[in-house]
TITOR-427195 format. One line per field, with one value per residue (C-alpha): residue number from 1; residue in one letter; x, y, z. Coordinates in steps of 0.02 Angstrom, whole numbers, plus 50000, padded with zeros to 5 digits. Layout:
TITOR-427195
resi = (NUM|...)
resn = (A|...)
X = (X|...)
Y = (Y|...)
Z = (Z|...)
end
This chain:
TITOR-427195
resi = (1|2|3|4|5|6|7|8|9|10|11|12|13|14|15|16|17|18|19|20|21|22|23|24|25|26|27|28|29|30|31|32|33|34|35|36|37|38|39|40|41|42|43|44|45|46|47|48|49|50|51|52|53|54|55|56|57|58|59|60|61|62|63|64|65|66|67|68|69|70|71|72|73|74|75|76|77|78|79|80|81|82|83|84|85|86|87|88|89|90|91|92|93|94|95|96|97|98|99|100|101|102|103|104|105|106|107|108|109|110|111|112|113|114|115|116|117|118|119|120|121|122|123|124|125|126|127|128|129|130|131|132|133|134|135|136|137|138|139|140|141|142|143|144|145|146|147|148|149|150|151|152|153|154|155|156|157|158|159|160|161|162|163|164|165|166|167|168|169|170|171|172|173|174|175|176|177|178|179|180|181|182|183|184|185|186|187|188|189|190|191|192|193|194|195|196|197|198|199|200|201|202|203|204|205|206|207|208|209|210|211|212|213|214|215|216|217|218|219|220|221|222|223|224|225|226|227|228|229|230|231|232|233|234|235|236|237|238|239|240|241|242|243|244|245|246|247|248|249|250|251|252|253|254|255|256|257|258|259|260|261|262|263|264|265|266|267|268|269|270|271|272|273|274|275|276|277|278|279|280|281|282|283|284|285|286|287|288|289|290|291|292|293|294|295|296|297|298|299|300|301|302|303|304|305|306|307|308|309|310|311|312|313|314|315|316|317|318|319|320|321|322|323|324|325|326|327|328|329|330|331|332|333|334|335|336|337|338|339|340|341|342|343|344|345|346|347|348|349|350|351|352|353|354|355|356|357|358|359|360|361|362|363|364|365|366|367|368|369|370|371|372|373|374|375|376|377|378|379|380|381|382|383|384|385|386|387|388|389|390|391|392|393|394|395|396|397|398|399|400|401|402)
resn = (M|T|R|T|A|G|V|D|W|A|S|E|A|H|E|V|C|V|V|E|D|G|E|V|I|H|R|G|E|V|L|H|D|E|R|G|I|A|S|L|C|D|R|L|E|V|L|G|V|E|R|V|A|I|E|R|P|D|G|V|L|V|E|R|L|L|G|A|G|L|E|V|L|A|I|H|P|N|Q|L|A|A|S|R|A|R|Y|A|I|A|R|G|K|S|D|R|F|D|A|F|V|L|A|E|L|A|R|T|D|S|H|R|F|E|A|L|R|P|N|S|D|Q|T|K|A|L|R|A|L|T|R|S|R|E|E|L|I|A|T|R|V|E|I|A|N|Q|L|R|C|H|L|E|G|F|W|P|G|A|A|R|V|F|S|S|I|D|S|P|I|A|L|A|F|L|E|R|Y|P|T|P|A|D|A|R|G|L|G|E|K|R|M|D|A|F|L|A|R|H|G|Y|S|G|G|K|T|A|P|E|L|L|A|R|L|R|S|A|P|V|G|T|A|G|Q|A|E|L|M|A|K|R|T|V|V|L|G|L|V|S|A|L|S|P|I|V|A|Q|V|N|E|L|G|R|Q|I|R|E|A|L|A|A|H|P|D|A|A|I|F|A|P|L|F|R|S|S|T|T|A|I|C|P|A|T|L|I|A|E|L|G|D|V|R|E|R|Y|P|T|E|A|A|L|A|A|D|A|G|Q|C|P|V|A|V|E|S|G|K|R|K|V|A|S|F|R|R|A|C|D|K|R|L|R|D|A|I|A|I|L|A|D|S|T|R|R|W|H|P|W|A|S|E|V|Y|R|R|A|R|E|R|G|Q|T|H|P|H|A|L|R|T|L|G|R|A|W|V|R|V|L|W|R|C|W|V|D|R|V|P|Y|D|P|R|L|H|G|N|L|R|R|L|E|I|E|E|G)
X = (50322|50312|50477|50474|50603|50637|50731|50802|50805|50945|51004|51164|51142|51002|51013|50916|50855|50757|50670|50574|50474|50564|50739|50858|50909|50993|51071|51156|51182|51150|51200|51068|51119|51054|51166|51121|50933|50933|51033|50915|50762|50850|50907|50734|50662|50792|50756|50570|50523|50339|50322|50436|50420|50502|50487|50429|50281|50363|50526|50629|50665|50482|50431|50562|50506|50326|50383|50467|50298|50327|50196|50264|50209|50246|50286|50286|50449|50348|50271|50442|50510|50365|50397|50583|50549|50457|50619|50753|50764|50892|50837|50944|50943|51045|51009|51032|50912|50783|50788|50755|50609|50534|50549|50464|50324|50297|50288|50177|50078|50049|49862|49883|49970|49909|49996|50051|49958|50029|49918|49900|50026|49898|49867|50053|50078|49936|50008|50182|50110|49999|50130|50266|50153|50115|50301|50340|50202|50280|50448|50363|50281|50445|50543|50398|50397|50584|50561|50419|50517|50668|50565|50481|50654|50693|50552|50384|50282|50351|50274|50102|50080|50003|49892|50014|50201|50233|50119|50207|50171|50234|50395|50414|50390|50524|50643|50623|50614|50708|50743|50667|50811|50761|50581|50625|50563|50410|50255|50079|50127|50266|50156|50018|50142|50208|50033|49987|50149|50118|49931|49877|49697|49685|49558|49664|49722|49901|49870|49794|49942|50065|49971|49999|50183|50207|50096|50207|50344|50509|50669|50833|50959|51122|51194|51301|51162|51037|51146|51166|50979|50953|51061|50960|50793|50850|50917|50755|50654|50763|50739|50552|50504|50543|50456|50298|50307|50332|50185|50075|50147|50113|49935|49914|49985|49872|49719|49771|49811|49646|49546|49625|49602|49461|49405|49389|49204|49167|49207|49174|48990|49050|49131|49026|49151|49204|49376|49418|49563|49682|49561|49484|49657|49722|49573|49605|49793|49781|49638|49726|49634|49652|49478|49532|49635|49478|49358|49238|49194|49252|49427|49429|49365|49503|49641|49573|49570|49382|49337|49404|49512|49432|49544|49487|49579|49484|49340|49411|49334|49369|49377|49531|49585|49655|49832|49893|49816|49848|49860|49848|49686|49623|49658|49572|49414|49417|49425|49281|49178|49214|49167|49008|48938|48921|48811|48755|48591|48628|48808|48748|48624|48750|48872|48738|48679|48858|48887|48724|48787|48933|49066|49203|49224|49364|49266|49108|49207|49268|49089|49035|49189|49144|48971|49044|49161|49011|48960|49137|49173|49013|49044|49228|49197|49054|49148|48994|48988|48902|48718|48614|48458|48527|48582|48454|48487|48480|48312|48242|48300|48217|48055|48060|48090|47965)
Y = (48776|48926|48982|49043|49122|49132|49275|49252|49433|49504|49678|49671|49533|49423|49241|49203|49037|49008|48841|48763|48604|48575|48591|48731|48829|48977|49021|49182|49318|49503|49648|49760|49912|49996|49896|49730|49758|49820|49669|49553|49625|49613|49434|49376|49456|49370|49202|49223|49218|49258|49238|49277|49226|49328|49334|49514|49613|49783|49874|49938|49765|49715|49878|49855|49677|49736|49878|49751|49670|49516|49431|49438|49322|49370|49213|49229|49164|49039|48969|48953|48865|48742|48702|48660|48479|48451|48469|48395|48237|48309|48467|48618|48798|48901|49053|48953|48819|48946|49030|48860|48824|48995|48963|48794|48868|48997|48853|48729|48831|49001|48978|48972|49140|49314|49405|49579|49723|49897|50030|50204|50339|50426|50268|50234|50410|50390|50224|50299|50442|50337|50203|50331|50421|50258|50219|50393|50379|50217|50307|50454|50338|50249|50410|50485|50330|50349|50532|50493|50353|50467|50605|50482|50444|50621|50744|50656|50816|50879|50729|50767|50952|50926|50782|50719|50724|50727|50876|51031|51132|50994|50982|51171|51167|51033|51127|51282|51190|51024|51005|51061|51186|51270|51285|51354|51528|51471|51555|51591|51746|51659|51508|51620|51703|51534|51470|51625|51620|51441|51456|51335|51274|51134|51222|51221|51377|51414|51376|51207|51160|51216|51112|50958|50999|51026|50886|50752|50669|50763|50679|50678|50685|50774|50917|50809|50683|50824|50902|50732|50704|50880|50837|50679|50771|50904|50770|50672|50832|50885|50713|50709|50884|50865|50696|50772|50912|50789|50681|50837|50882|50707|50721|50881|50801|50649|50761|50845|50680|50604|50751|50727|50538|50473|50344|50470|50499|50312|50305|50485|50452|50318|50449|50571|50713|50777|50818|50636|50588|50458|50311|50332|50367|50205|50109|50173|50148|49968|49917|49990|50028|49860|49787|49614|49595|49553|49456|49423|49509|49351|49376|49554|49499|49369|49489|49619|49495|49514|49329|49186|49041|48868|48737|48557|48401|48241|48280|48449|48596|48773|48948|49049|49230|49269|49333|49317|49472|49652|49723|49904|49865|49769|49917|50038|49933|49914|50104|50120|49992|50074|50247|50197|50097|50264|50352|50234|50146|49984|49975|50007|49865|49742|49783|49773|49602|49539|49595|49514|49349|49360|49427|49536|49714|49670|49518|49622|49751|49613|49553|49729|49749|49590|49661|49824|49731|49674|49855|49919|49788|49823|50011|49987|49867|49970|50135|50214|50311|50232|50281|50241|50237|50086|49996|49856|49804|49984|50010|49851|49907|50076|49991|49877|50023|50136)
Z = (48414|48531|48602|48781|48893|49078|49158|49333|49391|49498|49544|49441|49309|49243|49192|49032|48962|48802|48769|48627|48653|48817|48743|48787|48633|48718|48884|48934|49061|49035|49145|49222|49122|48964|48848|48931|48933|48753|48696|48789|48702|48533|48564|48615|48458|48346|48428|48399|48583|48614|48802|48949|49131|49269|49458|49475|49408|49385|49360|49215|49144|49145|49062|48926|48892|48876|48765|48651|48619|48725|48833|49010|49150|49331|49431|49619|49699|49802|49643|49566|49721|49719|49535|49546|49597|49432|49335|49449|49552|49672|49758|49725|49669|49547|49440|49280|49338|49395|49225|49145|49263|49224|49037|49057|49161|49024|48899|48991|49119|49039|49059|49248|49262|49225|49084|49135|49055|49083|49159|49089|49132|49244|49345|49362|49426|49553|49610|49633|49736|49849|49881|49914|50037|50126|50141|50205|50335|50398|50414|50501|50627|50662|50694|50795|50906|50933|50979|51099|51181|51201|51281|51400|51469|51530|51489|51463|51475|51309|51220|51292|51261|51089|51035|50903|50927|50740|50705|50637|50794|50910|50810|50814|51003|51026|50912|51021|51188|51171|51360|51525|51543|51378|51439|51611|51567|51471|51540|51482|51382|51290|51260|51191|51074|51018|50981|50883|50784|50729|50698|50834|50812|50940|51049|51209|51299|51346|51532|51486|51377|51510|51638|51528|51518|51704|51771|51695|51798|51813|51754|51850|51708|51747|51645|51530|51500|51471|51337|51252|51254|51187|51037|51006|51016|50893|50776|50776|50752|50605|50527|50557|50501|50314|50311|50385|50257|50114|50169|50161|49990|49923|49988|49888|49731|49754|49760|49598|49511|49570|49503|49331|49325|49213|49343|49485|49454|49470|49656|49709|49762|49883|49995|50094|50083|49912|49985|50023|49912|49985|49993|49818|49746|49823|49754|49579|49591|49652|49538|49387|49227|49138|49156|49099|49258|49358|49243|49388|49550|49641|49569|49635|49805|49819|49768|49890|50034|50060|50057|50161|50103|50113|50194|50173|50229|50259|50374|50420|50329|50389|50318|50361|50342|50169|50188|50009|49932|49882|50057|49999|49908|50060|50174|50055|50048|50237|50255|50131|50228|50396|50334|50240|50386|50477|50349|50208|50255|50163|50227|50404|50390|50319|50458|50593|50537|50531|50710|50765|50693|50815|50698|50769|50706|50581|50520|50499|50399|50283|50263|50216|50107|50013|49983|49921|49803|49701|49679|49649|49518|49421|49421|49376|49233|49160|49191|49271|49436|49584|49584|49740|49631|49538|49696|49707|49887|49945|49858|49936|50108|50086|50033|50186|50304|50214)
end
């Protein structure tokens, strides 16, 4: 009989259970260190374990289990929670029990879960870069909002001089002029010199920018409060500046990694500008390079959140928004759909018809995204670049309009 194992993952130690034909043959706990993980892999090999279930799809432990030649199933915590009642009359939770449930799911329900297949090193690198950039952007937005809110409380004009408060030139301005007192002697000549020094290319003149600064309401903070707020502004600027620089650096590295990736040519024709990198890089990173992961285009559409979820109960039948999906992949396809509707004839027509049927803009983008998924999946599986000449619906549209 096949022996299966369940590993209840934790940050410091992992509970392990091995079963055979429903009977526990081994229990144990291993520390999350090199010695513990190595001993776990060795023990599973000695016990003849073929399949392991764990609650996460990535991480050092998962990579080591895959490297040991084991089939690894990633079980979502919600799926584990829903399965506990199958193995206990009284409801309860413990790490030991969860490890047993995971081992049993690996034994009885392995056909219902996707076995993890590692991506190539290039795809892993692209995924690390795109996800890290996304997380840094979220941090940048949070700190920029704090800075803007702080300025609105005593010097709102400083937040309105430049179009984006987290742009390098806006941060340089706030570093030089963090309070109205610091900008008391700022005139057109000084502003011109500042703009030239920082390579300003926003198209506004120094008098126009100064007018933005001076037309805003004037705060009434006293000297002590003003100095305190000056310290806060400088602190937020010093925290935000390296993040902005790192986001730009990650963008540069993403462009280089995308250019070297073997799948880059597949999606390049879908973007009007050859310099576009973030969206195609995210598509490649989230799709991965294991073609067996999405055996059908419907599987890809579901994971990308581009098709609704059917909800049926008695006489009630509705379609609802799909929330359980790869949100990064969903966002990338939404960006692709929104950009192509502006220049691609077929995409424009699909979007127009969706809007005419009464769909909102986000709904129409999902409709177009679902249509693009069919094309994306075919190109991805066949490893061939998108070719408008082979796009049947586009050719039919051109014939109808011709």
